[in-house]
Backbone as a printed PyTorch tensor [residue, N CA C, xyz], in Angstrom:
tensor([[[136.0240,  81.4640,  -6.2460],
         [135.3260,  82.6510,  -5.9400],
         [133.9250,  82.4880,  -4.9680]],

        [[133.9980,  83.1060,  -3.5030],
         [133.0780,  82.5820,  -2.5430],
         [131.5380,  83.2870,  -3.2200]],

        [[130.5840,  82.3620,  -2.5760],
         [128.9870,  82.5530,  -3.2490],
         [128.5540,  83.6160,  -2.4940]],

        [[128.0960,  84.4370,  -2.9030],
         [126.9450,  85.3400,  -2.1490],
         [125.8920,  84.9150,  -1.5290]],

        [[124.9200,  85.8080,  -0.5550],
         [123.5120,  84.6760,  -0.4780],
         [122.6420,  84.9570,  -1.4710]],

        [[123.1020,  85.9800,  -2.5270],
         [122.0500,  86.0640,  -3.5840],
         [122.2660,  84.4820,  -4.4930]],

        [[123.7890,  84.1530,  -4.4570],
         [124.0760,  83.2960,  -5.4630],
         [123.5840,  81.8940,  -4.4360]],

        [[123.3910,  81.8150,  -3.4730],
         [123.1690,  80.8250,  -2.9030],
         [121.9860,  80.4060,  -2.7850]],

        [[120.9670,  81.3700,  -2.7080],
         [119.3980,  81.2630,  -2.9660],
         [119.0700,  80.5710,  -4.1070]],

        [[119.6290,  81.3580,  -5.0770],
         [119.4640,  81.0150,  -6.5760],
         [120.1450,  79.6950,  -7.1230]],

        [[121.0480,  78.9980,  -6.5340],
         [121.5050,  77.6740,  -6.3400],
         [120.3710,  76.8480,  -5.7850]],

        [[119.9400,  77.4530,  -4.6720],
         [118.8640,  76.5250,  -4.2710],
         [117.5370,  76.1920,  -4.9830]],

        [[116.9070,  77.4960,  -5.4000],
         [116.2100,  77.4530,  -6.4500],
         [116.5640,  76.7320,  -7.4290]],

        [[117.1440,  76.2760,  -8.1210],
         [117.7460,  75.6870,  -9.4520],
         [117.3330,  74.4320,  -8.8740]],

        [[117.8640,  74.1570,  -7.7610],
         [117.9660,  72.5040,  -7.4880],
         [116.3410,  72.0070,  -6.9340]],

        [[115.9120,  72.8880,  -6.2040],
         [114.5060,  72.5730,  -6.1640],
         [113.8310,  72.7320,  -7.3180]],

        [[114.0410,  73.4160,  -8.4860],
         [113.0770,  73.2920,  -9.8950],
         [113.5020,  71.7490, -10.3290]],

        [[115.1320,  71.5130, -10.6090],
         [115.1380,  70.3890, -10.9430],
         [114.6440,  69.0830, -10.4940]],

        [[114.5330,  68.9330,  -9.1910],
         [113.5450,  68.1390,  -8.6010],
         [112.2210,  68.0940,  -8.8120]],

        [[111.4330,  69.0420,  -9.0500],
         [110.2730,  69.1250,  -9.1110],
         [110.2900,  68.8200, -10.9010]],

        [[110.9900,  69.0930, -11.6380],
         [110.4220,  68.2500, -12.8430],
         [111.0690,  67.1730, -13.2020]],

        [[112.4060,  66.3860, -12.3160],
         [112.3750,  65.1740, -12.5770],
         [110.9940,  64.2800, -12.2070]],

        [[110.4600,  65.2190, -10.8040],
         [109.1990,  64.0210, -10.3710],
         [107.8240,  64.7810, -10.5920]],

        [[107.7870,  65.5750, -12.1850],
         [106.4320,  66.2080, -12.0810],
         [105.3690,  65.1190, -12.9000]],

        [[106.0540,  64.1630, -13.2110],
         [105.3170,  63.0030, -13.7370],
         [104.3700,  62.2030, -12.4180]],

        [[105.0600,  61.6500, -11.4540],
         [104.6890,  61.2600, -10.3650],
         [103.9420,  62.4360,  -9.8280]],

        [[103.8500,  63.3930,  -9.6460],
         [103.2500,  64.4910,  -9.0270],
         [101.8140,  64.6290,  -9.7100]],

        [[101.8010,  64.9010, -11.0990],
         [100.5950,  65.0760, -11.8270],
         [ 99.8000,  63.7210, -11.2620]],

        [[100.2840,  62.8200, -11.1530],
         [ 99.2770,  61.3760, -11.2670],
         [ 98.5870,  61.5630,  -9.6120]],

        [[ 99.6700,  62.1390,  -8.9530],
         [ 99.0190,  62.0920,  -7.3030],
         [ 98.0210,  63.6240,  -7.2120]],

        [[ 97.9970,  64.3040,  -8.0980],
         [ 97.4490,  65.3780,  -8.3400],
         [ 95.9720,  64.8320,  -8.9450]],

        [[ 95.9250,  64.4370, -10.0970],
         [ 95.0200,  63.8790, -10.7160],
         [ 93.8090,  62.6870,  -9.6530]],

        [[ 95.1260,  61.9110,  -9.1270],
         [ 94.1040,  60.8370,  -8.1140],
         [ 93.4480,  61.8480,  -7.2080]],

        [[ 94.0240,  62.7980,  -6.6480],
         [ 93.4700,  63.3620,  -5.3560],
         [ 92.1520,  64.3870,  -5.8980]],

        [[ 92.1750,  64.5580,  -7.2940],
         [ 91.0030,  65.4120,  -8.2560],
         [ 90.1670,  64.5730,  -8.2760]],

        [[ 90.1220,  62.8420,  -8.6520],
         [ 89.2320,  61.9370,  -8.7640],
         [ 88.6470,  61.5110,  -7.2970]],

        [[ 89.1100,  61.4310,  -6.5870],
         [ 88.6950,  61.0200,  -5.0080],
         [ 87.6090,  62.2720,  -4.7390]],

        [[ 87.9160,  63.0860,  -4.8220],
         [ 87.0510,  64.3060,  -4.5460],
         [ 86.0290,  64.6900,  -5.2340]],

        [[ 86.4350,  64.1750,  -6.3400],
         [ 85.2200,  64.6510,  -7.5100],
         [ 83.9150,  63.4050,  -7.0670]],

        [[ 84.4430,  61.9210,  -6.5670],
         [ 83.3150,  60.9230,  -6.2270],
         [ 82.7420,  60.8890,  -4.7190]],

        [[ 83.4070,  62.3630,  -3.9140],
         [ 82.8990,  62.0520,  -2.6370],
         [ 82.0450,  63.1230,  -2.9960]],

        [[ 82.3030,  64.2610,  -3.9080],
         [ 81.3210,  65.3060,  -4.1180],
         [ 79.8900,  64.7350,  -4.7200]],

        [[ 79.7440,  63.8300,  -5.5520],
         [ 78.6150,  63.3020,  -6.3890],
         [ 78.4140,  62.2410,  -5.5970]],

        [[ 78.8470,  61.7170,  -4.6840],
         [ 78.1370,  60.3110,  -3.9640],
         [ 77.1970,  60.7310,  -3.1170]],

        [[ 75.5810,  60.0100,  -3.5100],
         [ 74.3190,  60.3680,  -2.9850],
         [ 74.4150,  59.6370,  -1.7290]],

        [[ 73.5200,  60.7180,  -0.7980],
         [ 73.8200,  60.5630,   0.9900],
         [ 73.1980,  59.1730,   0.9760]],

        [[ 73.4560,  58.7210,   1.8320],
         [ 72.4610,  57.1250,   2.3620],
         [ 71.2250,  57.4820,   2.6800]],

        [[ 70.4280,  56.3580,   1.6700],
         [ 68.7590,  56.0610,   2.0190],
         [ 68.7110,  56.2170,   3.1170]],

        [[ 67.3230,  57.0980,   3.4970],
         [ 66.5570,  57.1980,   4.6240],
         [ 65.6470,  56.1280,   5.0870]],

        [[ 65.4280,  55.9960,   6.2440],
         [ 65.0380,  54.4690,   6.6570],
         [ 63.8960,  55.1070,   8.2050]],

        [[ 62.8300,  54.1660,   8.1060],
         [ 61.8190,  54.3190,   9.2550],
         [ 61.6480,  52.7590,   9.9550]],

        [[ 61.8760,  53.0100,  11.2560],
         [ 61.5840,  51.8890,  12.3010],
         [ 59.7590,  51.4470,  12.0000]],

        [[ 59.8750,  50.1220,  11.8510],
         [ 58.6960,  49.3640,  11.7930],
         [ 58.5980,  48.1770,  12.7340]],

        [[ 57.3230,  48.0280,  13.2820],
         [ 57.3320,  47.0170,  14.0730],
         [ 56.8010,  45.8140,  13.4310]],

        [[ 57.5090,  44.3570,  13.7150],
         [ 57.4240,  43.2560,  12.4760],
         [ 57.0130,  42.1750,  13.4750]],

        [[ 56.7270,  41.1240,  12.8250],
         [ 56.4570,  39.8320,  13.6110],
         [ 58.2930,  39.3530,  13.9950]],

        [[ 58.4540,  38.9820,  15.1850],
         [ 59.5390,  38.7130,  15.9050],
         [ 60.0060,  37.4430,  15.6170]],

        [[ 58.8300,  36.5860,  15.0010],
         [ 59.2910,  35.3220,  14.9200],
         [ 57.7270,  34.8040,  14.1200]],

        [[ 58.0230,  33.5650,  13.3750],
         [ 56.8540,  33.0580,  12.8930],
         [ 55.7030,  32.9290,  13.6290]],

        [[ 54.2510,  33.6130,  13.2430],
         [ 53.2010,  33.3390,  13.7070],
         [ 51.8450,  32.7610,  13.1050]],

        [[ 51.3950,  31.7980,  13.9920],
         [ 50.1200,  31.1070,  13.3710],
         [ 48.7660,  31.9130,  13.2300]],

        [[ 48.2030,  31.1110,  12.0900],
         [ 46.6530,  31.8790,  11.9750],
         [ 45.9460,  31.4340,  13.6630]],

        [[ 44.9920,  32.0990,  14.0740],
         [ 44.2680,  32.5160,  15.0900],
         [ 45.0110,  33.0200,  16.5370]],

        [[ 46.4110,  32.9810,  16.3620],
         [ 47.2140,  33.4600,  17.6900],
         [ 46.8200,  35.0690,  18.2390]],

        [[ 46.7090,  35.2080,  19.1590],
         [ 46.7440,  36.6400,  19.4250],
         [ 47.9870,  37.5340,  19.8210]],

        [[ 47.8630,  38.4040,  19.0330],
         [ 49.4400,  39.0610,  18.8700],
         [ 49.5530,  39.7960,  20.2490]],

        [[ 50.6490,  39.5850,  20.6180],
         [ 51.6000,  40.1830,  21.9020],
         [ 52.2240,  41.3630,  21.8940]],

        [[ 52.9560,  41.8970,  22.5280],
         [ 54.1250,  42.9230,  22.4940],
         [ 55.5120,  42.1570,  22.1400]],

        [[ 55.6110,  40.8770,  22.8140],
         [ 56.7270,  40.1810,  22.5090],
         [ 56.5630,  39.4700,  21.3790]],

        [[ 55.6740,  39.6130,  20.4250],
         [ 55.3980,  38.8400,  19.0630],
         [ 56.4120,  39.8990,  18.0460]],

        [[ 56.1290,  41.2750,  18.5860],
         [ 56.6920,  42.2110,  17.6690],
         [ 58.2910,  42.9630,  17.7290]],

        [[ 58.8560,  43.0910,  17.0740],
         [ 60.3380,  43.3850,  17.0850],
         [ 60.3560,  44.6840,  15.8940]],

        [[ 60.6790,  45.9460,  16.1670],
         [ 61.5460,  47.0830,  15.5890],
         [ 62.2720,  46.4650,  14.0920]],

        [[ 62.4320,  47.1270,  12.8750],
         [ 63.0830,  46.5600,  12.0450],
         [ 63.2420,  47.8290,  11.0790]],

        [[ 64.3410,  48.1730,  10.9950],
         [ 64.4290,  49.1900,   9.5470],
         [ 63.8820,  49.1010,   8.2820]],

        [[ 62.7830,  50.1230,   7.8480],
         [ 62.5590,  49.8110,   6.2320],
         [ 62.7680,  51.0260,   5.6520]],

        [[ 63.3270,  50.9450,   4.4640],
         [ 63.3830,  52.0470,   3.7260],
         [ 62.2450,  52.5940,   3.1300]],

        [[ 62.6480,  54.4560,   3.2400],
         [ 61.2140,  55.4570,   3.4240],
         [ 60.7070,  54.9080,   1.9340]],

        [[ 59.6350,  54.4880,   2.0300],
         [ 58.6870,  54.6080,   0.6160],
         [ 58.4620,  53.2700,   0.3120]],

        [[ 58.9620,  52.2770,   1.4650],
         [ 58.6610,  50.2050,   1.1490],
         [ 58.0950,  50.0830,   2.0600]],

        [[ 57.5250,  51.0760,   3.2820],
         [ 56.5800,  49.9950,   3.9220],
         [ 55.2560,  50.0290,   3.4560]],

        [[ 54.7410,  48.6080,   3.9550],
         [ 53.7430,  48.2000,   3.4020],
         [ 52.2650,  49.1170,   3.7070]],

        [[ 51.0510,  49.3350,   2.9590],
         [ 50.0520,  50.0130,   3.3320],
         [ 49.5420,  49.3750,   4.6090]],

        [[ 48.6720,  50.1890,   5.4760],
         [ 47.9710,  49.6890,   6.4410],
         [ 48.9250,  48.9580,   7.6670]],

        [[ 49.9490,  49.3080,   7.6810],
         [ 50.8400,  48.5010,   9.1820],
         [ 49.8780,  49.0870,  10.6150]],

        [[ 49.7820,  48.4530,  11.1200],
         [ 49.3990,  48.7520,  12.2420],
         [ 50.3270,  49.0340,  13.3930]],

        [[ 51.5670,  48.7950,  13.5520],
         [ 52.5160,  48.7650,  14.7020],
         [ 51.9370,  47.9830,  15.7710]],

        [[ 52.0540,  48.4890,  16.9660],
         [ 51.8330,  48.2810,  18.2430],
         [ 49.9120,  48.3180,  18.2800]],

        [[ 49.7540,  48.9370,  17.8560],
         [ 47.8580,  48.4850,  17.2370],
         [ 47.4650,  47.1390,  17.1620]],

        [[ 48.2010,  46.3080,  16.8810],
         [ 48.2130,  44.9450,  16.4390],
         [ 48.0580,  44.0820,  17.7610]],

        [[ 48.3710,  44.6310,  18.6760],
         [ 48.9850,  43.7670,  19.9590],
         [ 47.1030,  43.5880,  20.3290]],

        [[ 46.7340,  42.7160,  20.9770],
         [ 45.5550,  42.1000,  21.4740],
         [ 44.6840,  41.4510,  20.3680]],

        [[ 45.0190,  41.8410,  19.1090],
         [ 44.3800,  41.4470,  17.9480],
         [ 44.7210,  40.0810,  17.7530]],

        [[ 43.3990,  39.3210,  16.7890],
         [ 43.8370,  37.9410,  16.3940],
         [ 44.1630,  37.7970,  14.8570]],

        [[ 45.3130,  36.9360,  14.7460],
         [ 45.9230,  36.8900,  13.2080],
         [ 44.5190,  35.9020,  12.6360]],

        [[ 44.5750,  35.8750,  11.1610],
         [ 43.2550,  35.6510,  10.6160],
         [ 44.1960,  34.7160,   9.3900]],

        [[ 45.5240,  35.0560,   9.1630],
         [ 46.3740,  34.3140,   8.5370],
         [ 47.6620,  34.1030,   9.5200]],

        [[ 48.6860,  33.3360,   8.8150],
         [ 50.2140,  33.1390,   9.2550],
         [ 51.0010,  34.4530,   8.8430]],

        [[ 51.6850,  34.5770,   9.6850],
         [ 52.6440,  35.9070,   9.3940],
         [ 54.3600,  35.4340,   9.5150]],

        [[ 55.2870,  35.8210,   8.7930],
         [ 56.6540,  35.1210,   8.7140],
         [ 56.8430,  36.2400,   9.4720]],

        [[ 58.4840,  35.4630,   9.9000],
         [ 59.4280,  36.5150,  11.0480],
         [ 59.7400,  37.5790,   9.8150]],

        [[ 59.6950,  38.7910,  10.5560],
         [ 60.1940,  39.8920,   9.9380],
         [ 59.4250,  40.8440,   8.8530]],

        [[ 58.0770,  40.3260,   9.1270],
         [ 56.6720,  40.6960,   8.1720],
         [ 56.0800,  41.5160,   8.7290]],

        [[ 55.4360,  42.8840,   8.2770],
         [ 54.6520,  43.8500,   8.9360],
         [ 53.6210,  43.4490,   9.4920]],

        [[ 52.8960,  43.5100,  10.5990],
         [ 51.1580,  43.4370,  10.3760],
         [ 50.4960,  44.4000,  10.1290]],

        [[ 49.6920,  43.9340,   9.1510],
         [ 48.3340,  44.9560,   8.2370],
         [ 47.2490,  44.4340,   9.0510]],

        [[ 46.0350,  45.3540,   8.4350],
         [ 44.7900,  44.8700,   8.9630],
         [ 44.2910,  43.6150,   7.7810]],

        [[ 45.0310,  43.4150,   7.1450],
         [ 44.3930,  42.4460,   5.9750],
         [ 45.2300,  40.9490,   6.4900]],

        [[ 45.8630,  41.1940,   7.6540],
         [ 46.7360,  39.7680,   8.2820],
         [ 45.5940,  39.5120,   9.7340]],

        [[ 44.9160,  40.5550,  10.1850],
         [ 43.9630,  40.2350,  11.1870],
         [ 42.4550,  40.2160,  10.6310]],

        [[ 42.1170,  39.6370,  12.1860],
         [ 40.1000,  39.2990,  12.0390],
         [ 40.0430,  40.9030,  12.1010]],

        [[ 39.1890,  40.7990,  11.2570],
         [ 38.2860,  42.0030,  11.2460],
         [ 37.5420,  42.4090,   9.8410]],

        [[ 37.1610,  43.8630,   9.7490],
         [ 36.4820,  44.4780,   8.5310],
         [ 37.4580,  44.3890,   7.2980]],

        [[ 38.5540,  44.4390,   7.4240],
         [ 39.8890,  44.5560,   6.4310],
         [ 39.8230,  43.0540,   5.5990]],

        [[ 39.4170,  42.1210,   6.0280],
         [ 39.0970,  40.8230,   5.4230],
         [ 37.9680,  40.9360,   4.2630]],

        [[ 37.0620,  41.8800,   3.9600],
         [ 36.2850,  42.0380,   3.3190],
         [ 36.8920,  42.5210,   1.7760]],

        [[ 36.2330,  42.0930,   1.1260],
         [ 36.5050,  42.9500,  -0.2990],
         [ 35.2990,  43.5420,  -1.0800]],

        [[ 35.4780,  43.8140,  -1.9320],
         [ 33.8150,  44.2200,  -2.5520],
         [ 32.8840,  43.2960,  -2.9620]],

        [[ 33.3200,  42.1160,  -2.9940],
         [ 32.4830,  40.7190,  -4.0580],
         [ 32.5230,  40.0050,  -2.6520]],

        [[ 33.2040,  39.9060,  -1.7770],
         [ 33.2340,  38.6040,  -0.5960],
         [ 33.1500,  39.7940,   0.3910]],

        [[ 32.3360,  39.0070,   1.6090],
         [ 32.2130,  39.9640,   2.7260],
         [ 32.7930,  38.5660,   4.0830]],

        [[ 33.0560,  38.8030,   4.8030],
         [ 33.5100,  38.4990,   6.1920],
         [ 32.5510,  38.1540,   7.2600]],

        [[ 31.9790,  36.7040,   7.0960],
         [ 30.8930,  36.4670,   7.9070],
         [ 31.1340,  35.6110,   9.3400]],

        [[ 31.2590,  35.2440,  10.5520],
         [ 31.6330,  34.9880,  11.5090],
         [ 30.3490,  33.7490,  11.8690]],

        [[ 30.7850,  32.4160,  11.3780],
         [ 29.6040,  31.3810,  11.6380],
         [ 30.3240,  30.2400,  12.8030]],

        [[ 29.3380,  29.8600,  13.5640],
         [ 29.8770,  29.2790,  14.7750],
         [ 29.3960,  27.6260,  14.5230]],

        [[ 30.0900,  26.5480,  14.1170],
         [ 29.8670,  25.5180,  14.1160],
         [ 29.3910,  24.6900,  15.4690]],

        [[ 28.6670,  24.1800,  15.4650],
         [ 28.2470,  23.2050,  16.6440],
         [ 29.6550,  22.3010,  16.8210]],

        [[ 30.6990,  21.8650,  16.4110],
         [ 31.7380,  20.8870,  16.7230],
         [ 32.8200,  21.1650,  16.6730]],

        [[ 33.3400,  21.4850,  17.6800],
         [ 34.7950,  22.3910,  17.6160],
         [ 35.5840,  21.5880,  16.7680]],

        [[ 35.5590,  20.5370,  17.1570],
         [ 36.6920,  19.3230,  16.1050],
         [ 36.4290,  19.4480,  14.5830]],

        [[ 35.2960,  19.7310,  14.0540],
         [ 35.2330,  20.3410,  12.5270],
         [ 36.0780,  21.5690,  12.4390]],

        [[ 35.7970,  22.0510,  13.4820],
         [ 37.0260,  23.7070,  12.9450],
         [ 38.2930,  23.3710,  12.9470]],

        [[ 38.4240,  22.4330,  13.4450],
         [ 40.2900,  21.9630,  13.9800],
         [ 40.8050,  21.5660,  12.5150]],

        [[ 39.5910,  20.8750,  11.7960],
         [ 40.1310,  19.9290,  10.9200],
         [ 40.2750,  21.1000,   9.3620]],

        [[ 39.9180,  22.5650,   9.8270],
         [ 40.3830,  23.6940,   8.5270],
         [ 41.3570,  24.4660,   9.0340]],

        [[ 41.9140,  24.9030,   7.7990],
         [ 43.3390,  25.8360,   7.6860],
         [ 42.4840,  26.8080,   6.7690]],

        [[ 43.3480,  27.9980,   7.2770],
         [ 42.8710,  28.9370,   6.5280],
         [ 43.5320,  28.8700,   5.1450]],

        [[ 42.5010,  29.6410,   3.7970],
         [ 42.5240,  29.3250,   2.7050],
         [ 41.7750,  27.6710,   2.3360]],

        [[ 41.1180,  27.2690,   3.0320],
         [ 40.5170,  26.1550,   2.7000],
         [ 39.1140,  26.6480,   2.2230]],

        [[ 38.6530,  25.5960,   0.9890],
         [ 37.5720,  26.4370,   0.4010],
         [ 36.5360,  25.3070,   1.0120]],

        [[ 35.4360,  25.6840,   1.3090],
         [ 34.2530,  24.6630,   1.8150],
         [ 32.9020,  24.6230,   1.3690]],

        [[ 32.0110,  23.7520,   1.1230],
         [ 30.5830,  23.7400,   1.0950],
         [ 29.6670,  23.9090,   2.2080]],

        [[ 29.3520,  25.0760,   2.5910],
         [ 29.0480,  24.9350,   3.6720],
         [ 27.1590,  24.3680,   3.6560]],

        [[ 26.9410,  23.5550,   4.7230],
         [ 25.6790,  22.6920,   4.9150],
         [ 25.1150,  22.7290,   5.5180]],

        [[ 23.2240,  23.5150,   5.4700],
         [ 22.4680,  23.4020,   7.1450],
         [ 21.5810,  22.0670,   7.0620]],

        [[ 21.6590,  21.8960,   8.3080],
         [ 20.7240,  20.5790,   8.6040],
         [ 19.6700,  21.1700,   9.5670]],

        [[ 18.2410,  20.8520,   9.1970],
         [ 17.0940,  21.1910,   9.8510],
         [ 17.0300,  20.2200,  11.1350]],

        [[ 17.3520,  20.8930,  12.5630],
         [ 17.5440,  19.6920,  13.6100],
         [ 16.0490,  18.7720,  13.9770]],

        [[ 15.1320,  19.2830,  13.0670],
         [ 13.7140,  18.6920,  13.2950],
         [ 13.5740,  17.4200,  12.2880]],

        [[ 13.4600,  18.0170,  10.8510],
         [ 13.2780,  16.8250,   9.8990],
         [ 14.5870,  16.4450,   9.5380]],

        [[ 15.4770,  16.9730,  10.0200],
         [ 17.0120,  16.3920,   9.1640],
         [ 17.0540,  16.4300,   7.6160]],

        [[ 16.5120,  17.4790,   7.1270],
         [ 16.5120,  17.9110,   6.0770],
         [ 17.7900,  18.7500,   5.7350]],

        [[ 18.7860,  18.1340,   4.8580],
         [ 20.0370,  19.3160,   4.5790],
         [ 19.8520,  20.1340,   3.3860]],

        [[ 20.6280,  20.9420,   3.1880],
         [ 20.9920,  21.6340,   2.0180],
         [ 22.0830,  22.4640,   1.9420]],

        [[ 22.9160,  22.7380,   0.7420],
         [ 24.0700,  23.5960,   0.5780],
         [ 23.4430,  24.8400,   0.6120]],

        [[ 24.3660,  25.3590,   1.7640],
         [ 24.3360,  27.4150,   1.8750],
         [ 24.4580,  27.8270,   0.5960]],

        [[ 26.1180,  27.5430,   0.5560],
         [ 26.9100,  28.2030,  -0.3370],
         [ 28.2490,  27.4900,  -0.6570]],

        [[ 28.4380,  27.3100,  -1.7690],
         [ 29.4330,  26.2150,  -2.4100],
         [ 30.9430,  27.5030,  -2.1460]],

        [[ 32.0310,  26.4110,  -2.3960],
         [ 33.7470,  26.9810,  -2.2500],
         [ 33.8230,  28.3280,  -1.7920]],

        [[ 33.1760,  28.3420,  -0.3630],
         [ 33.5270,  29.2610,   0.2580],
         [ 35.1150,  29.3050,   0.9860]],

        [[ 35.3650,  30.7190,   0.9970],
         [ 37.1640,  30.4910,   1.1900],
         [ 36.8440,  30.4000,   3.2050]],

        [[ 37.6620,  29.8410,   4.1880],
         [ 38.2650,  30.0810,   5.3830],
         [ 39.2170,  31.4470,   5.2240]],

        [[ 38.6700,  32.1890,   6.0370],
         [ 39.1760,  33.8220,   5.7700],
         [ 40.0710,  33.7930,   7.3200]],

        [[ 39.4740,  33.3400,   8.4630],
         [ 40.1500,  33.5100,   9.6480],
         [ 39.6920,  32.0080,  10.5680]],

        [[ 40.3800,  31.5480,  11.2180],
         [ 40.0300,  30.9290,  12.3950],
         [ 40.5910,  31.0960,  14.2760]],

        [[ 39.2020,  31.8520,  14.1100],
         [ 39.9360,  32.3300,  15.8630],
         [ 40.2830,  31.3620,  16.8090]],

        [[ 40.6440,  31.7640,  17.7030],
         [ 41.0620,  30.5530,  18.9810],
         [ 39.9040,  30.1610,  19.6370]],

        [[ 39.2760,  29.0960,  19.9510],
         [ 38.2350,  28.4650,  20.7630],
         [ 38.1140,  29.1310,  22.1140]],

        [[ 36.9230,  29.7150,  22.6800],
         [ 36.4020,  30.1970,  23.5510],
         [ 35.1310,  30.0340,  23.7490]],

        [[ 35.1360,  29.4580,  25.1610],
         [ 33.9630,  29.2290,  25.7220],
         [ 32.7910,  30.2340,  25.6410]],

        [[ 31.4490,  29.9280,  25.7270],
         [ 30.4920,  31.0400,  25.1910],
         [ 29.4930,  30.9820,  25.8700]],

        [[ 29.7870,  30.0400,  27.4070],
         [ 28.2770,  29.9640,  27.9210],
         [ 27.2540,  28.7910,  27.5920]],

        [[ 26.3230,  29.4220,  27.7310],
         [ 25.0010,  28.7940,  27.3870],
         [ 25.4240,  28.5770,  25.3280]],

        [[ 24.4920,  27.5930,  25.1710],
         [ 24.5130,  27.3130,  23.7830],
         [ 24.1380,  28.3100,  22.8000]],

        [[ 25.0240,  28.5660,  21.9160],
         [ 24.6010,  29.3310,  20.9190],
         [ 24.1910,  28.9190,  19.7380]],

        [[ 24.3460,  27.5380,  19.3900],
         [ 23.8310,  26.8720,  17.8080],
         [ 22.8610,  26.1010,  18.1430]],

        [[ 22.1640,  25.6480,  17.1180],
         [ 21.0150,  24.6680,  17.1150],
         [ 21.2710,  23.6100,  17.4300]],

        [[ 22.4610,  23.0450,  17.2450],
         [ 22.7600,  21.6530,  17.6780],
         [ 22.7320,  21.2000,  19.0310]],

        [[ 23.0590,  22.7460,  19.6550],
         [ 23.5190,  22.5560,  21.1530],
         [ 24.9570,  22.6150,  21.3310]],

        [[ 25.5770,  22.8990,  22.4940],
         [ 26.7020,  23.0080,  22.6340],
         [ 27.5170,  24.2700,  22.0330]],

        [[ 28.7030,  24.7610,  22.8350],
         [ 29.2130,  25.9790,  22.4170],
         [ 30.2540,  25.8270,  21.0000]],

        [[ 30.2310,  24.7630,  21.0420],
         [ 31.2590,  24.6580,  19.0750],
         [ 32.4510,  25.8540,  19.2120]],

        [[ 32.4700,  26.0430,  17.8310],
         [ 33.9340,  26.7620,  17.5230],
         [ 33.8330,  27.9690,  16.1880]],

        [[ 34.0380,  28.9760,  16.1180],
         [ 33.9980,  30.0750,  15.3180],
         [ 34.5420,  29.5390,  14.2190]],

        [[ 34.3220,  30.0680,  12.8240],
         [ 35.3460,  29.9090,  11.8520],
         [ 34.5700,  31.3270,  11.4400]],

        [[ 35.6600,  32.0630,  10.3670],
         [ 35.0610,  33.1750,   9.3450],
         [ 35.0760,  32.9860,   7.9520]],

        [[ 33.9780,  33.0580,   7.5380],
         [ 33.9670,  32.5120,   5.8880],
         [ 33.5670,  33.8280,   5.1780]],

        [[ 34.2550,  33.8520,   4.0150],
         [ 33.8810,  34.8610,   3.3690],
         [ 32.7810,  34.3960,   1.8820]],

        [[ 31.5270,  35.3950,   1.9050],
         [ 30.4770,  34.8810,   1.1710],
         [ 30.0640,  35.8810,   0.5200]],

        [[ 29.6540,  35.7780,  -0.3430],
         [ 28.9570,  36.9950,  -1.2590],
         [ 28.1730,  37.8440,  -0.5470]],

        [[ 27.4270,  39.3620,  -0.9900],
         [ 26.6600,  39.9830,  -0.3810],
         [ 25.2060,  39.2880,  -0.6920]],

        [[ 24.8370,  38.5600,  -1.1000],
         [ 23.6420,  38.2850,  -1.1350],
         [ 23.5180,  36.8060,  -0.6520]],

        [[ 24.7210,  36.3350,   0.1570],
         [ 24.5410,  35.1250,   0.8620],
         [ 24.4410,  35.3450,   2.4360]],

        [[ 25.0040,  36.7330,   2.8200],
         [ 24.8280,  36.7250,   4.3680],
         [ 23.8970,  36.4390,   4.8410]],

        [[ 22.6830,  37.1230,   4.4620],
         [ 21.4200,  36.8060,   5.4850],
         [ 21.0220,  35.5220,   5.2750]],

        [[ 21.0680,  34.7080,   4.5990],
         [ 20.7620,  33.1670,   4.3160],
         [ 21.8780,  32.8240,   5.0790]],

        [[ 22.9310,  32.9280,   5.1090],
         [ 23.7930,  31.9770,   6.1590],
         [ 23.7410,  32.4680,   7.7420]],

        [[ 23.8470,  33.7760,   7.5470],
         [ 23.4870,  34.4950,   9.4560],
         [ 21.8830,  33.5520,   9.7350]],

        [[ 20.8930,  33.5070,   9.0070],
         [ 19.6520,  33.0730,   9.8610],
         [ 19.7420,  31.4910,  10.2270]],

        [[ 20.6840,  30.7690,   8.9950],
         [ 20.5280,  29.3000,   9.3000],
         [ 21.8810,  28.8950,  10.3530]],

        [[ 22.7010,  29.9480,  10.7940],
         [ 23.7020,  29.5160,  11.9240],
         [ 22.8490,  29.5190,  13.1640]],

        [[ 21.4790,  30.4920,  13.1630],
         [ 20.8610,  30.3910,  14.4830],
         [ 20.2810,  29.5410,  14.6820]],

        [[ 19.1520,  28.5760,  13.6240],
         [ 18.1060,  27.8540,  13.6080],
         [ 18.7000,  26.8680,  13.1620]],

        [[ 19.5340,  26.4500,  12.1280],
         [ 19.7520,  25.1620,  11.6050],
         [ 21.4970,  24.7780,  12.0000]],

        [[ 21.4660,  23.4640,  12.1560],
         [ 22.9150,  22.5180,  12.6770],
         [ 23.6180,  23.0480,  11.1650]],

        [[ 24.7870,  23.4010,  11.0400],
         [ 25.6160,  23.8620,  10.2000],
         [ 27.1000,  22.5610,  10.4720]],

        [[ 27.3310,  22.4410,   8.8220],
         [ 28.2070,  21.8520,   9.2340],
         [ 29.0130,  21.9820,   7.3240]],

        [[ 29.9450,  21.1690,   7.1640],
         [ 30.7060,  21.4450,   5.9930],
         [ 31.2230,  20.3320,   4.8060]],

        [[ 31.3370,  20.2090,   3.8860],
         [ 32.2630,  19.2240,   3.0770],
         [ 33.1450,  20.1610,   2.4110]],

        [[ 34.5910,  19.7080,   2.3620],
         [ 35.7190,  20.2280,   1.3790],
         [ 35.1550,  20.1650,   0.1830]],

        [[ 35.3380,  21.3960,  -0.1590],
         [ 35.3400,  21.7240,  -2.0950],
         [ 36.1530,  21.2210,  -2.6280]],

        [[ 35.7620,  20.8650,  -4.2630],
         [ 36.5440,  20.7440,  -4.7690],
         [ 37.6520,  21.6860,  -5.7490]]])
C-alpha cells in the first residue's frame, strides 16, 4: 500500500525520535558541559587593574644622580604601589642608598628631608679629607670626632651615628672647613640635641671619625 505524504512525515519523525533517544545520554552530557563552561565564564572575575610606575632600569649606587635613562615604566597592580613614589620627579636627585633594578624610587631613597625621622635628623657634614669619605658606605655607624686646629685637643661629638647618604664629590671653591681644603660631604643621622653641636664644630674644628663597634 503506497504511503501518503502524512505517512512519510510520520515515518521520518519516528526515525528522528528514535535517533535522539539513542543518543540522549551523549546529548545530555554535551548540554551539561556547555552549561558548566557558561557558568565559569559568568563567575570569572575581571583581570586585575594595574598602573604604570617608573622604576630603576638597572641597579643604582648610593650617591648617583638619577637620569631619565635610569628609569623605566613597569606595571604595578593597583593598591601595591609604595607610598612616596616620585616617578619623573626623581630625575636630577641624588640617591642616598642603593636601588635595585625594578624598584620604584621614593623620597626615602634620596638625599633630602625624608631621610629624617622623629628621633634622627639628617645633617650634612663636610669632612676635610675626601679620602675619609671614600671609606664610608651608607648604613655605616661612626663616632664623629672633632679636633681643635689650635690646641689639637680632640673630643667625640656623637657616638654611633648612621651614615645616611654620600653625595658625589663636588668642588666647593674656597675652603669651607676648619682644616683647609674642600673636603667631601657626608650626611649623618644625629639626634635633635646634637644638631647645633655638630653644625658648630663643622665650621670651627677639624672633623674626623672612627668606626663604631
